[in-house]
N, C-alpha and C positions, 0 to 999 in steps of 0.2 A: 221575647215573647213569641215571635214567629219561629225560631229554632226549638222552643220548648214544645210548639205547636206540632212540628215537624217530629220532633222526638216521639210524643205521644201517637202519632199517626202511625208511626214505623211499629211500635208496640200494637197497633190494634184498639188504641182505646181512644175511640174516635168523638164521643163527646166532650174527653178532657183536649182532646186536639182542637175540638172547634173552639172552646172557650178560651184557650191561647191566643188561636187566629183570630177570634173576634176582637180580642184587646190589642192584637197588633194590627188590625185593620183601623181601630179606633185611633190609634197613633199615627197610621200613615196609610192614609187612604187612597194614595196614588201608586200603591205598589202593586205590580201586576202580580208579581210571584205570590203575593197573599191571596188575591181572588182566584189564581190557579189553585192554591192549594186548599182553599174552602171549596171549591167546585169539585176537587178530585178526593177530599175526604167525605164528602156529602154522598159522591158517586160510589166510595168503597162501602159507604154503608147503606148502600142501595136507596138513599133518598134522593132520586132522581130531579123531583121537581124542585128542591131547592138548590140542586147543584147547577139546574137549568138556569135558574134565577141569578147566582152568584157569577155565571158565566155570561149573562145578558148584559149585567152590571159592569162586567169586565169591559166586554164590548163597546157600553156607551163610552167609556174613558179612554179606550186603547181600540177603536175602529179597524186599524190595520193589522191587527195580529192575527194571521192566520190559524194559529196553533187555536186558538179559543173557538173557533167557528167548528174547527174538528173535532174539540172535546164535544161542543153542542151534539155536533154530527154523531159522535159515538153513542152518546145517550138516548138520542133518538133512535137510534140502531137497535140498542137495548131494549128499547121500548115499542119494538117493532114500527114505528112512525117513519116507513121508509121514504115517503116524499119529502119529510122533514130532514131527513137526515143526508137524503141528494143534495138538497138545496142547502145547507149548510156545508157541504164537502164543495160544492161548487163553488161558493164563497172563499172557503180556505185555498182552491186553485187558484182563485182570483189573483189572492193577495200572494200566493208562493206556489207558482206554477210547475217549480222543480221539484216538489216534495212527493216522491213515487207514493208514499203510503196513503197519502190521500186518493190517487187513482186507484190503488190496490183495494181500499174499502170500499169506494165508489162501485167500482166492478162487481165486487162481491154483492153488493144490495141490488145492482142491476141485473145479474145472474139470477140472484134469488127472485126477483119479480119478474122472471123471463124476457128481460131485457139483454138478450145473450149477445146482440150485435152491439149494443151500448158497454158491454161489459169488455169485448174485444176492444173496441176503441179507446178504451181506457187503458188497458193493458199495452196498447200500441203506443198510447201517449208515454206511459212509462219506460217502455222501451227506447224512445226516442232521446230519453235523460240519461238511461243506462243500458247499452247493447252488452254488457258482459254479466249478465245476471242469468244463470239457468232457470231460476225460480220463474222469471218474468216470461222468458218465452212457454216452460212448459204450461204455466197459467194461462197463457193466450191460446195456446195448443189445445188446451182442455177445453176452453169455451168453443174453439172452433170445432171441436171434436161434437160437442153436443149440438152445435148448430149443421153438423153432418158435412164439414168442409174439411174432408178426410185428406186431399191433397195437401192443403193449407196446413193443416195439423200436422202431416208429416214433416212438414219443412221446420216448423217451429220445434218439434221432439228433435228433429236432428241438429238444430243449432243448440238446444239444451243440451244435448249428448255431447256435441262438440267442445262445449263450455265444461261439462262434468261428466265425463265419460265413465263414471263409478257409479252412478245412479241407476240402479236396476228398473225401476220404475219407469224411467222414460223409454228404455227399451220394450218393454211390456203395451206401454201405451203406443207407441210408433208402431208395434207388430199388430195391434189390433185395429190400427188404423189402415195398414197395408191389408190386412186380410179383409176388411170391407171393401176393398175396392180392385179385388182380386189379385194382389200382388203375394201370393202364397209363398213363395221362397224368400222373398226378404222378411217376411213375417215371422217364418219358421228360424230364420237365423236371428232376429231380434228375441224370440222368446228363447231360445237356447242361451243366448247372453243373459238373459232375464234369470233362467234358471241357474246359471252357474254364479250369477249374483247372490243368489240366496244360499247358497253353500259356503260365502265367504264370511 
């Protein structure tokens, strides 16, 4: 029944998928993957309240599953309930502190609600788990740029460039930061590299 439900989900036939998944759950109420599937299908169908309900039921049975808290956080983010979203990401991180996706998503919300320092802190935590990601450095650099921490932003864009020197946008943003603190020669050099990247 579960596999039939997943097949219907993949076809976008959500009501039929739910019927199969309900039946599967009646046969095996201790299956985490069925709860996850029900929450996922309801989310795809934009029935967020039912999705939250099934994720809550999953948490009652599997309270240490970080992913379930993150799923609830994702829904609250879609519903613009940002405080609840952050709270659930907090719990997800408590159960799985090494999952960078949770930090990235929480940072995005913090930036959106104007807690830019909080967003920077989350990206710093993510970088502590993976210091080989140009995306993480560039994202932290962007948050620092928004907070007018231009010198520190330049340092992070430089790290991103060292990891991925072909990304033209990084040169543009580093050049913009350099301009703002009077490093016009370095800025022009970065803008020239950016312009060349547009031609490739």
